[in-house]
Each structure stands twice: as structure tokens, then as C-alpha cells.
N, C-alpha and C positions, 0 to 999 in steps of 0.2 A: 504494499500500500504506499503510496506515494505521499510525503509530508506536503506537497503542493495542493492537495485534494481540499476543497472548502469544507469547513467543519459540518456542514448540513450533510454533505456527501459522505463523510465519515460516519455520520449517525446512521444514514442509510445502510451502509455497509454493516455497521454494527447490529442494526436490527435484524438483517438478514442471517447473521451469524449467531444469534442468540440461542437458538435450539442447539446446533452444533456445539457451542461453548458448553451449555448446560449438559449436554450428553458426553462431554469429554472427546467430541470428534474432530475439533480443530487441530491442525498441525501446529507444532509448537511456534513457528513465527507468526502465525495468524493468531494463535491466542495470545501471544505477548502483545501483538499490536491492539488487539481487543481490549486487553487489561489496561494498557496505556491509554487508549481512548477513554475508559471509564474513570481514569484518574482525572480527566480534565473536563468530563462531561457529566454533571449531575443529572440531566435528563435521561441519559442511557443508564445510569444507575438505577434511576427509579423504575424504568421500563424493565430492566433484568429483574428487580425485586417483584414487580408486578407479575412476570411470567412465572418466576419461582412460586409465588403465592398461588397461581392459577394451577400449576402443576400438582403443588401440594393438596390443593382443594379438590381437584379433579381425581387424585388418589384415593380420597376419603369417600368419594362417591361409591366406589365399588366395595367399600368394607360393609359385611352384613351387620344389621342393627336388629337386636331381638324385638319382637313384637310385645307390648305391654300385655300383661294378663288381661286387664280389663277389656283391651280391644278384641283379644281372643274370645273372652267369654261372650262380648256383646254379639260378635260374629256368628258364634255357635247358636246363640238364642235366636237371632235373626234367620238363621239357616233352619233351625228346628221349626221356628214359627211359619216360615214359608212352606215347609213341608207337611204342615197341618198337625205338627206333635207338639 
């Protein structure tokens, strides 16, 4: 990446590289340039934090959550009532 690039273009490149950066898929030189950009760009740091938060939140969506006993009881009552029992 050339240092002659405008700061906006550096941000565009950084945004395009965020996923590869988080997955550890950037080559060492690109990773170093990405991290150097972060040092001088608070906007890209915020964007990186947001993407990390989205990844963490989406991972929690797959976690099974137990159904409350009251919900199970009410569903069974509704089922039995609909069956005439």
C-alpha cells in the first residue's frame, strides 16, 4: 500500500480487509499496514470494534437457550385443550 494514497482510500482498503484481519488471513505485510492504519484512524478502530461485536453477538444466536418451565406448561395446557382433553 502506497503512503501516497489519500486517507479515505486507506479507510476503504481497511474496511475491505476487516474480515481477513479478524480471521488471521491477512499476509504479514498487509496485517502490519492494517494495524498501522488503525493507529492513526479512530473511525476504522470504531468500525473494527463494531464488526467484532457483531461477530460475537451472532455467535450467541446459535447457542441453545432452555425454555422456561412455565412456557412448557402453558404450551402443554394449550395442546391438551385443543385436543379436547
